[in-house]
matplotlib code that plots the C-alpha trace (Angstrom):
import matplotlib.pyplot as plt

x = [0.0, 1.5, 2.5, 1.6, 3.2, 0.8, 0.7, -2.4, -4.1, -6.3, -9.3, -7.1, -4.7, -1.9, 0.2, 0.4, 2.8, 3.1, 2.9, -0.1, -0.4, -3.5, -4.7, -5.3, -5.1, -8.9, -8.5, -5.8, -8.1, -10.9, -8.6, -7.3, -10.9, -11.6, -8.7, -10.1, -7.2, -7.7, -4.9, -3.0, -0.6, -0.6, 2.3, 2.9, 6.2, 8.6, 9.1, 11.6, 11.5, 9.0, 6.4, 7.0, 6.7, 3.4, 2.1, 3.0, 1.4, -1.8, -1.8, -1.3, -4.2, -6.4, -5.8, -7.7, -10.7, -13.7, -13.9, -16.7, -18.5, -20.6, -23.8, -23.0, -22.5, -25.7, -27.7, -25.9, -26.8, -30.5, -30.9, -29.0, -31.2, -34.4, -33.2, -32.0, -35.3, -37.1, -35.3, -32.8, -29.5, -26.4, -24.6, -27.6, -28.0, -24.4, -24.8, -27.8, -26.3, -23.0, -24.7, -26.8, -24.0, -23.1, -19.8, -17.2, -14.9, -17.8, -19.0, -15.6, -15.4, -18.8, -18.0, -14.7, -16.8, -19.2, -16.3, -14.8, -18.1, -18.5, -15.0, -15.9, -15.2, -17.8, -19.4, -17.5, -14.2, -14.9, -15.7, -12.6, -10.4, -11.6, -11.0, -11.1, -14.8, -15.9, -14.2, -13.6, -16.9, -18.9, -17.1, -17.6, -21.3, -21.7, -19.8, -22.1, -25.1, -23.9, -23.3, -26.6, -28.6, -29.9, -28.0, -30.9, -31.4, -27.7, -27.6, -30.6, -28.9, -25.7, -27.6, -29.3, -25.9, -24.2, -27.0, -26.8, -23.0, -23.2, -25.8, -23.5, -20.5, -22.5, -23.6, -20.1, -18.8, -21.7, -20.9, -17.3, -17.8, -19.6, -17.0, -14.1, -15.6, -16.1, -12.6, -11.1, -12.9, -11.9, -8.3, -8.3, -10.0, -7.6, -4.5, -5.8, -6.4, -3.0, -1.1, -3.0, -5.1, -3.0, 0.1, -2.1, -3.0, 0.6, 1.8, -0.9, 0.1, 3.8, 3.0, 1.5, 3.6, 1.7, 2.3, -0.1, -2.5, -1.3, -3.9, -2.8, 0.9, 0.2, -1.8, 0.9, 3.6, 1.6, 1.0, 4.8, 5.6, 3.0, 4.3, 7.9, 7.3, 4.1, 5.8, 7.5, 4.1, 2.5, 5.3, 5.1, 1.3, 1.8, 4.7, 2.6, -0.3, 2.0, 3.7, 0.5, -0.7, 2.6, 2.4, -1.2, 0.1, 2.4, 1.0, 1.9, 0.9, -2.5, -3.0, -2.2, -4.3, -7.3, -7.2, -7.1, -10.0, -12.2, -11.3, -11.7, -14.3, -17.6, -16.4, -15.1, -18.5, -19.8, -16.7, -17.3, -21.0, -20.4, -17.7, -20.1, -22.9, -20.5, -19.2, -22.7, -24.2, -21.3, -21.2, -25.0, -25.2, -22.4, -23.8, -27.3, -25.9, -24.2, -20.6, -18.6, -18.2, -14.4, -14.2, -16.9, -14.9, -11.7, -13.5, -15.4, -12.2, -10.7, -13.7, -14.1, -12.3, -10.6, -7.5, -8.7, -11.9, -10.1, -7.8, -10.7, -12.5, -9.3, -8.8, -12.4, -11.8, -8.8, -10.8, -13.7, -11.2, -10.2, -13.8, -15.0, -18.2, -18.2, -19.5, -16.7, -13.7, -15.7, -16.4, -12.7, -11.6, -13.7, -13.9, -17.6, -20.4, -21.7, -25.2, -23.7, -21.9, -25.1, -27.3, -24.7, -24.7, -28.5, -28.3, -25.8, -27.9, -31.1, -29.6, -30.7, -27.3, -28.0, -31.3, -29.7, -26.8, -29.1, -31.1, -27.9, -26.9, -30.2, -30.1, -26.5, -27.2, -30.0, -27.7, -25.2, -27.9, -29.0, -25.5, -24.6, -27.6, -26.8, -23.2, -24.2, -26.7, -24.0, -21.2, -23.2, -23.3, -19.9, -18.2, -20.0, -18.9, -15.3, -15.4, -16.8, -14.2, -11.3, -12.1, -13.8, -11.0, -8.5, -10.6, -11.2, -7.5, -6.7, -9.3, -8.3, -5.6, -8.1, -10.6, -7.9, -6.8, -10.4, -10.7, -7.6, -8.8]
y = [0.0, 3.4, 6.0, 9.7, 12.7, 15.5, 19.0, 20.6, 23.0, 22.4, 24.5, 26.7, 27.3, 25.1, 23.5, 19.6, 17.4, 13.6, 10.4, 8.2, 4.8, 4.6, 3.2, 6.7, 10.4, 10.5, 8.0, 10.2, 13.2, 11.2, 10.2, 13.8, 15.1, 12.7, 14.4, 17.8, 18.6, 20.4, 19.1, 21.7, 19.3, 15.5, 13.8, 10.1, 8.9, 7.3, 3.5, 1.0, -1.2, -3.6, -0.9, 0.4, -3.1, -3.7, -0.4, -1.1, -4.6, -3.0, -0.4, -3.0, -5.1, -2.0, -1.3, -4.5, -3.7, -1.6, 1.9, 3.1, 6.1, 8.7, 7.2, 3.9, 6.0, 7.9, 4.7, 3.3, 6.4, 6.3, 2.6, 2.8, 5.8, 3.9, 0.8, 2.8, 4.7, 1.4, 0.3, -2.2, -2.6, -1.0, -4.2, -5.9, -2.9, -3.2, -7.0, -6.6, -3.7, -5.5, -8.7, -7.1, -4.8, -5.5, -3.7, -6.2, -3.4, -1.7, -5.0, -5.8, -2.3, -2.6, -6.1, -4.6, -1.7, -4.2, -6.2, -3.0, -2.0, -5.5, -5.2, -2.2, 0.8, 3.5, 3.7, 6.9, 5.3, 2.3, 4.5, 6.7, 3.7, 4.0, 7.7, 7.1, 6.1, 8.0, 11.4, 13.6, 15.3, 12.1, 10.8, 14.0, 14.1, 10.4, 11.1, 14.1, 11.8, 9.1, 11.6, 13.3, 10.1, 11.3, 9.0, 8.4, 12.2, 12.7, 9.9, 11.5, 14.8, 13.2, 11.6, 14.9, 16.7, 14.1, 14.1, 17.8, 17.7, 15.1, 17.2, 20.3, 18.4, 17.0, 20.5, 21.8, 18.9, 19.2, 22.8, 21.8, 18.6, 20.3, 23.0, 20.6, 18.2, 20.9, 22.3, 18.8, 18.0, 21.3, 20.7, 17.1, 18.2, 21.2, 18.9, 16.4, 19.1, 20.6, 17.3, 15.4, 17.9, 21.1, 19.3, 18.0, 21.6, 22.7, 20.3, 21.5, 25.2, 24.6, 24.8, 28.3, 31.1, 33.8, 34.5, 32.9, 35.0, 35.9, 33.7, 30.7, 31.3, 31.5, 28.3, 26.5, 27.8, 26.6, 23.2, 22.8, 23.7, 21.2, 18.4, 19.0, 19.4, 17.4, 15.1, 18.0, 19.8, 16.7, 16.3, 20.0, 19.8, 16.7, 18.3, 21.5, 19.5, 17.6, 20.8, 22.5, 19.4, 19.3, 23.1, 22.6, 20.1, 22.8, 25.2, 28.4, 26.9, 25.9, 29.4, 31.1, 28.7, 28.8, 32.6, 32.8, 30.3, 32.6, 35.5, 33.7, 35.1, 33.1, 30.2, 32.2, 33.2, 29.6, 28.4, 31.0, 30.3, 26.6, 27.1, 29.3, 26.7, 23.9, 26.0, 27.0, 23.6, 21.8, 24.3, 24.4, 20.6, 20.4, 23.2, 21.8, 18.4, 19.8, 19.9, 22.7, 25.7, 25.8, 22.1, 22.6, 25.4, 23.4, 20.5, 22.9, 24.6, 21.2, 20.4, 23.8, 22.8, 26.2, 27.4, 31.0, 30.1, 27.7, 30.4, 32.8, 30.1, 29.3, 33.1, 33.2, 30.3, 32.0, 35.3, 33.4, 31.8, 35.4, 36.4, 37.8, 36.9, 34.8, 37.6, 40.1, 38.1, 36.7, 40.3, 41.2, 38.3, 39.6, 36.0, 35.8, 38.0, 40.7, 39.1, 35.9, 37.9, 39.9, 36.8, 35.0, 38.1, 38.0, 34.3, 34.9, 37.8, 35.8, 32.4, 30.7, 30.2, 26.7, 27.6, 30.7, 28.7, 26.1, 28.9, 30.5, 27.0, 26.5, 29.9, 29.5, 26.0, 27.4, 30.2, 27.6, 25.7, 29.0, 30.1, 26.7, 26.7, 30.3, 29.4, 26.4, 28.4, 31.1, 28.7, 26.6, 29.2, 30.6, 27.2, 26.4, 29.7, 29.0, 25.5, 27.0, 29.8, 27.5, 24.7, 27.0, 29.4, 26.7, 25.4, 28.9, 29.8, 26.8, 27.6, 31.3, 30.6, 28.5, 31.4, 33.8, 31.5, 31.2, 35.0, 35.5, 32.9]
z = [0.0, -1.0, 1.6, 1.4, 3.0, 3.9, 5.2, 6.5, 8.9, 11.9, 12.7, 14.9, 12.0, 13.4, 10.6, 10.8, 8.8, 8.7, 6.7, 6.1, 4.5, 2.4, -1.0, -2.5, -2.0, -1.5, 1.4, 2.9, 2.7, 4.4, 7.2, 7.7, 7.8, 10.7, 12.6, 11.8, 9.5, 6.1, 3.8, 1.7, 0.0, -0.4, -2.1, -2.7, -1.2, -3.7, -3.5, -4.6, -7.7, -6.2, -5.7, -9.3, -10.7, -8.8, -10.1, -13.7, -13.5, -12.1, -14.9, -17.6, -16.2, -16.1, -19.8, -20.7, -18.4, -19.6, -18.0, -15.7, -17.1, -15.3, -16.6, -14.7, -11.5, -12.0, -12.4, -9.3, -7.2, -8.3, -7.6, -4.3, -3.1, -3.9, -2.0, 1.0, 1.1, 1.0, 4.2, 2.8, 4.7, 3.2, 2.6, 1.0, -1.4, -2.5, -2.9, -5.2, -7.2, -7.7, -8.8, -11.4, -12.8, -16.4, -16.4, -15.0, -13.7, -11.8, -10.6, -9.1, -7.5, -5.9, -4.4, -3.0, -1.5, 0.0, 1.5, 3.1, 4.6, 6.0, 7.4, 9.4, 7.1, 6.6, 3.1, 2.4, 3.3, 1.2, -1.8, -1.3, -2.2, -5.8, -6.7, -10.5, -10.2, -7.0, -6.9, -3.8, -4.4, -4.4, -1.3, 0.7, 0.0, 0.9, 4.2, 4.9, 4.2, 6.5, 9.4, 8.9, 8.3, 4.9, 2.6, 0.3, -0.1, -0.8, -3.4, -5.2, -5.2, -6.5, -9.3, -10.3, -10.1, -12.3, -14.8, -15.2, -15.4, -18.2, -20.0, -19.7, -21.1, -23.9, -24.9, -25.0, -27.0, -29.4, -30.1, -31.0, -33.0, -36.0, -36.7, -36.0, -38.6, -41.2, -40.8, -40.9, -44.1, -45.7, -44.7, -46.2, -49.4, -49.8, -49.3, -51.8, -54.4, -53.8, -54.1, -56.8, -58.8, -59.1, -60.5, -63.4, -64.3, -63.8, -66.5, -68.8, -68.2, -69.0, -72.7, -72.4, -73.7, -71.8, -68.1, -65.7, -63.6, -60.1, -58.2, -60.4, -59.6, -55.9, -55.9, -57.9, -55.5, -52.5, -54.2, -54.8, -51.2, -49.9, -52.1, -51.1, -47.4, -46.6, -44.1, -42.3, -42.1, -40.6, -38.1, -37.3, -36.6, -34.4, -32.6, -32.0, -30.7, -28.3, -27.2, -26.4, -24.5, -22.5, -21.9, -20.5, -18.0, -16.4, -13.9, -15.7, -19.1, -17.9, -16.4, -19.7, -21.8, -19.5, -19.3, -23.1, -23.4, -21.3, -23.6, -26.9, -29.3, -29.6, -27.5, -24.5, -23.2, -23.4, -21.4, -18.8, -18.4, -18.2, -15.5, -13.5, -13.8, -12.7, -9.8, -8.5, -9.0, -7.2, -4.3, -4.0, -3.8, -1.2, 1.0, 0.9, 1.9, 5.0, 3.9, 5.6, 3.4, 3.5, 2.5, -0.1, -1.7, -1.8, -3.6, -5.9, -7.0, -8.0, -10.1, -11.8, -15.0, -15.5, -13.6, -13.6, -12.0, -9.6, -8.5, -7.8, -5.7, -3.7, -3.1, -1.9, 0.5, 1.9, 2.4, 4.1, 6.6, 7.5, 8.2, 4.9, 3.0, -0.2, -2.4, -1.5, -2.8, -5.8, -6.9, -6.5, -8.7, -11.6, -12.8, -12.2, -13.7, -11.4, -11.4, -9.9, -7.2, -6.3, -6.1, -3.9, -1.6, -1.4, -0.6, 2.2, 3.6, 3.6, 4.7, 1.6, 0.0, -1.3, -3.0, -4.6, -5.9, -7.5, -9.2, -10.6, -11.9, -13.6, -15.2, -16.5, -17.8, -19.8, -20.9, -22.1, -24.0, -25.7, -26.5, -28.0, -30.2, -31.3, -32.0, -34.0, -36.2, -36.7, -37.5, -40.1, -42.8, -41.9, -42.2, -45.4, -46.8, -45.7, -47.3, -50.5, -50.7, -49.9, -52.4, -54.9, -54.9, -55.7, -58.6, -60.0, -59.8, -62.0, -64.6, -64.9, -67.5, -69.5, -69.4, -70.5, -73.3, -74.5, -74.5, -76.6, -79.1]

ax = plt.figure().add_subplot(projection="3d")
ax.plot(x, y, z, "-o")
ax.set_aspect("equal")
plt.show()
């Protein structure tokens, strides 16, 4: 079992450091919470060759197993809530759900969770051993449900939250698939024309005594360049994509790229609205479930999906620990629209923070839906025009000398 070194703060602000042996970072976080310690850093200790070999074997075996998607988890949460509400014991619920599970990976995980619960672990602790399926948000809400005796209610809230999260992701992906497909088709068609079609015209034009029109000369020059350096261009594109991906994995690189994404034309407002919807939905779900606000903000920051938004949330958490309200630091960050800040301020003043956050989430999810539909309707004619100009321009450029020759004759 891996070892983790941690650093955290107690409720009085005292810094605590130490080492814990646990199956995952989520399990370490759960153990520290029981000790009233809020972790600031958790790092896995390095092991010898045996540990690395064991990890590699586990990873290789995992590659051949089907993954567990969010839909599986949603169905699990719904069915579990119904069984708990009907009065079935926790272990029996896990036994039934694991037995009827079609996904072998999820089936194995549920049986492991059942075994841990039978061995004396809480449900949250058992789930925390599988962070790839049950993230920190899921585990924290389950823990709050166990403590408050409202596990069925929490599971229903989790199912609703995950369903809305899936819908939001689907909307964003749907907005990007169509333009990506059109641009890819335009690129492939253009390359095929430049490599296979233009050289045929070029050979035919070699017998012309007159000078070729400028557009034709430009297209022939581009065609020659692409033919000579096609492999270098492909390698360059792959290298650029890999470089951007590696840059995004660095802290500073991700800050720059996420900040640019929020300011991007057309797509930027959709990304910001979806981030606001995710933030308010997550925080509202956690606050209404009884999770402490500081812990809820820490988890919400990790699930924000954008480093700019994450930084603003963490700054808000720091300000709250110093005695400020939530609305004040959110307004100072300028990462959230003024309407969101004002509604949160009203929610704080009236004591209905969770309700207000859910209303904001509903509003911005509708805004994302409207923005995606508007973007799609705007991009359709624009992309078709782009495709027509690109391909049509190449063809017309090649026929210009023929038109000129016909005019002379």
